[in-house]
C-alpha atoms as one frame of an Amber mdcrd trajectory, in Angstrom:
protein
  -0.037   0.030   0.034   1.268   3.428  -0.815   1.103   6.313   1.723  -1.911
   7.907   0.045  -3.839   4.597   0.229  -3.056   4.351   3.889  -4.116   7.861
   4.612  -7.501   7.242   3.037  -7.940   4.105   5.090  -6.574   5.520   8.270
  -4.654   8.732   8.955  -0.903   8.533   9.083   0.156   9.034  12.668   2.007
  12.291  13.419   1.999  13.563  16.967   4.025  13.705  20.123   3.478  11.448
  23.110   5.347  12.439  26.168   7.230  14.923  23.998   8.139  12.216  21.425
   7.487  12.512  17.666   6.175   9.576  15.630   5.134   9.603  12.025   4.482
   6.594   9.701   5.292   8.092   6.284   5.045   4.899   4.240   3.428   1.563
   4.948   2.707  -1.593   3.076   1.629  -5.146   3.910   5.006  -6.133   5.275
   7.040  -2.883   5.628   6.679   0.468   7.283   8.909   3.598   7.270   8.782
   5.752  10.382  10.217   9.131  11.287  10.660   9.465  15.022  12.781  10.721
  17.914  11.813   7.639  19.943  14.143   4.714  20.652  13.557   1.927  17.995
  12.144  -0.409  20.676   9.489   2.272  21.643   8.703   2.910  17.918   8.175
  -0.852  17.398   5.794  -0.923  20.325   3.835   2.054  19.066   3.731   0.720
  15.493   2.348  -2.652  16.604  -0.261  -0.932  18.725  -1.423   1.549  16.059
  -0.966  -0.695  12.944  -1.440  -4.308  13.910  -1.028  -6.672  10.961  -2.076
 -10.282  10.215   1.404 -10.874   8.738   2.901 -10.830  12.238   4.353  -8.272
  14.624   6.461  -5.455  13.402  10.147  -5.488  14.060  13.120  -3.262  13.265
  14.395  -4.255   9.804  17.823  -5.823   9.412  18.118  -4.204   5.902  21.020
  -1.821   5.668  19.228   0.468   3.201  15.761   1.766   2.306  14.348   0.849
  -1.163  15.725   4.114  -2.539  19.218   3.330  -1.408  19.372   5.630   1.694
  21.140   4.111   4.679  18.893   2.508   7.287  18.555   4.125   9.774  19.151
   7.718   8.611  18.871  11.177   9.983  15.626  13.017   9.075  16.363  15.710
   6.444  13.663  17.989   8.094  14.849  17.669  11.713  18.250  16.363  12.754
  16.771  15.235  16.150  14.690  12.573  14.347  15.633   9.338  12.666  14.054
   7.358   9.817  13.606   3.599  10.440  12.426   0.729   8.354  10.266  -1.965
   9.994   9.235  -5.321   8.628   6.703  -7.922   9.738
């Protein structure tokens, strides 16, 4: 599923909880890309709670790059305090 399809089905999450930023900017049946200032373990917990999937629980990807070739994880280009992570299930 592309990001636009997800937003029609359910809004992409973007808010702070306890001062933490969390935004799912792309999601598919077995992958999700998240921009956050949370620890990866906290982001996994949040992703599993907000976007449960029948394919299994989300986990931090072992891939070294995103599909576009960017390193995984990488610093957000909009805010250096946030990081982009790839998750699989």
